[in-house]
C-alpha positions in Angstrom: 12.6 -3.3 26.2 11.2 -0.9 23.7 7.4 -0.8 23.6 5.7 -1.1 20.2 8.7 0.2 18.2 8.1 0.3 14.5 11.3 0.1 12.5 11.8 3.1 10.2 14.0 3.4 7.1 16.3 5.6 9.1 16.8 2.9 11.7 17.5 0.3 9.0 20.0 2.7 7.4 21.6 3.4 10.8 21.7 -0.3 11.8 23.7 -1.2 8.7 26.3 1.5 9.5 26.3 1.1 13.3 23.9 -1.0 15.4 24.4 1.2 18.4 23.2 4.2 16.5 20.0 2.3 15.5 19.5 1.4 19.2 19.9 5.0 20.3 17.4 6.2 17.7 14.9 3.5 18.6 15.1 4.6 22.2 14.5 8.2 21.2 18.0 9.4 22.2 18.5 12.4 20.0 21.9 13.0 18.4 23.8 16.3 18.7 21.7 18.5 16.5 24.4 21.1 15.6 26.6 18.4 14.1 27.8 19.9 10.8 27.2 16.7 8.9 23.6 16.6 10.0 23.3 20.3 9.0 24.8 19.5 5.6 22.4 16.6 5.1 19.4 18.8 6.0 20.6 21.5 3.5 21.0 19.0 0.7 17.7 17.4 1.5 15.9 20.8 1.4 17.6 22.2 -1.7 18.5 19.3 -4.0 15.7 18.3 -6.4 13.5 21.0 -4.8 11.4 21.1 -8.0 10.6 17.4 -7.7 10.7 17.1 -3.9 7.5 15.9 -2.3 8.2 14.6 1.2 5.7 12.0 2.2 5.3 10.6 5.7 3.2 7.5 6.2 3.5 5.7 9.5 7.1 4.5 9.7 8.0 5.6 6.1 9.4 9.1 5.3 10.1 9.4 1.6 12.2 12.2 0.3 10.8 12.3 -3.2 7.8 10.9 -5.0 7.0 11.3 -8.6 4.1 9.7 -10.4 3.9 9.8 -14.2 1.8 7.7 -16.5 0.8 5.2 -13.8 4.4 4.6 -12.6 5.4 5.7 -9.1 9.0 6.5 -8.5 10.2 7.2 -4.9 13.6 8.6 -4.2 16.0 8.8 -1.3 18.4 11.7 -1.3 21.8 11.3 0.3 24.8 13.6 0.5 27.3 10.9 -0.5 27.4 7.5 -2.0 30.0 6.5 0.7 27.2 4.5 2.5 25.3 3.5 -0.7 24.5 0.0 0.6 22.8 1.3 3.8 20.9 3.9 1.7 19.8 1.1 -0.7 18.5 -1.0 2.1 16.6 2.1 3.5 15.0 2.7 0.1 14.2 -1.0 -0.3 12.6 -0.9 3.2 10.3 1.9 2.0 9.5 0.0 -1.2 8.7 -3.1 0.8 6.5 -1.3 3.3 4.5 0.2 0.4 4.2 -3.2 -1.3 2.7 -4.6 1.9 0.1 -1.8 1.6 -0.6 -2.8 -2.1 1.4 0.0 -3.7 4.0 -0.9 -6.3 6.8 1.6 -6.8 10.2 1.9 -8.4 13.1 3.4 -6.4 16.0 5.7 -7.1 18.9 6.8 -4.8 20.0 10.3 -5.5 23.4 11.7 -4.7 23.2 15.3 -5.9 26.8 16.4 -5.1 28.1 13.5 -7.2 25.3 13.9 -9.8 24.7 10.2 -9.4 21.5 8.2 -9.6 21.1 4.5 -8.7 17.9 2.7 -9.6 16.7 0.1 -7.2 14.3 -2.8 -7.7 12.5 -4.8 -5.0 12.6 -8.5 -5.9 12.2 -11.7 -3.9 15.8 -11.8 -2.9 15.6 -8.3 -1.5 12.4 -9.1 0.4 14.1 -12.2 2.0 17.1 -10.0 2.9 14.9 -7.3 4.4 12.9 -9.9 6.5 16.2 -11.2 8.0 17.5 -7.6 8.5 14.3 -6.5 10.2 14.4 -9.5 12.6 18.0 -8.7 13.5 17.2 -5.0 14.0 14.2 -5.7 16.2 16.3 -8.1 18.3 19.0 -5.5 18.7 16.8 -2.5 19.6 14.7 -4.6 22.0 17.8 -5.3 24.2 18.0 -3.3 27.4 21.4 -1.9 26.6 22.9 -0.6 23.4 25.4 -2.8 21.5 29.0 -1.8 20.9 29.4 0.9 18.3 31.1 0.8 15.0 34.4 2.5 15.9 35.3 2.9 12.2 32.4 5.3 11.7 32.5 7.3 15.0 34.2 10.2 13.4 31.3 11.5 11.2 28.6 10.4 13.6 26.4 12.9 15.5 26.3 10.4 18.4 30.1 10.3 18.8 30.2 12.4 22.0 27.5 10.2 23.6 29.4 7.0 22.6 32.8 8.3 23.6 31.8 9.6 27.1 
């Protein structure tokens, strides 16, 4: 059992794509760091929107971009591709929800710089209900003594693929 694990947005994102990946992250098992997709993601994160980039870390929240103008706060999550847009949306909603619980209202935007695409995200009651269910499921999964089966369809681009396939 994992002691005092706080779910992060990254774990939420990973869980949607592959529950095994989320379990491995929660148990502090580090993926292969030289994976070229991880490297590409780091480069995009460091270089895209550099003028607007303000990385903020608050407990279990790591926001890529924050912009506050005229009393409105916009937080953004930068991703290399919209291929996993739903998991990225849930990650961003998780951040928005965590901030709301702290009394901070924000708007959200997903940014896909290679595609020049922006997707605005709102946190409503439906999304909060969905997140509460998702968080309970993620906690149940990561608190198990062994990792669940992986999502074989996504093993190709995963930095954990060698761990899972050995």
